[in-house]
N, C-alpha and C positions, 0 to 999 in steps of 0.2 A: 556489411560484414555478417556472416552467419554466426548464430549464437548456439553454443553447445547446450542442449536442453538439460543435461545432467548437471552441468556447472551452474546453470541458472537456478535450478531447483535447490542445489546446495547453498548458493548465495542467498536465496530467498529464505531458506530455513535459518541460516546464520543471522540474517537481518532481524527476523522475528525473535530469535533467541537472545539477541543483544538487548532487547527491550526488557528482559527479565522474565521471571516466571509468570505465567498467566493461568488462571483456573480453566479447566476444561469447559468448553462452551462459551468462552469469552467472546465478546463482540469486537471485531477488528475492522476499523474503517480504513480503507486504502484509497487515499486521495492521489489522483494522477492527472497530469496534464494531458491534453489530447495527443494521441499517439502520432498524429500527423506532424506535430511539432518536431519530432525526431531527436529529442534530447536523450532518450534512452531506448533500449530495445523494446519494441512494441509487445513482446511476450512477457515483459517484466511484471506488469500488474497481474496477469493471469498466474504467473509463477508464485507471486506472493500470496494470492488468494488460495492457490492449491496447497501451499505450505501451511497456511493457517487452517485449512480444512483437515489436512493430514494430522495436525496437532490437536484436532478436536475442537477448533474454534469456529466461529460463525463470521466469515468475512463478508464485507459489503464494499463494492467498488463505487467510487464517487469521482466523476470527472470534474476537475476545476479548471478555470480558464488560465492561460498563460499570462502572467503579469511580469513585465520586465523588472519592475521594482515593486516588490510586495512588502508593504510596511505594516499591514494589518490584515487579519482574516475577515472575510465578509461575515456579517452577523449571522446569516443562515448557516454558514459552515461552522462557526463557533458553537451554535446551538446544537447542531447535529453531532459534533464531536463529543459533546457532553453526554450523549446517549451511548457512547462506546467505551470499552475498557482500554483500547489502544487505538491510536491513529498513526498511520504510516503515510508519509508524504513522499511521493516519487516526483521530484521536480529538479 
C-alpha cells in the first residue's frame, strides 16, 4: 500500500510531540525492527528521524531484531538507551 509522505511526516511529528517537550539538540534513539519484517511502512524510521532533525534534535537509528515475545531488553540496548534523551520503538 502506498504511503502518503506528508501524512507520514505529520504522524512522525505527532509521535515525537507526544513524548513531551525536549530541549533543542536532544539525542533521540529510534529503535526499529528490520524493514523486511513488514510490520510497518519502511519509510517510517526515516520519517521519525527527519521529524527529530526538523525539531533540532539529533536522531540515531538502531535496528533491533524481531522477537515474537520480548520480555526484556538486551543489555547492550539498555546501556545505549541510557545515553539518549528519548527512545522511540517502532515495533
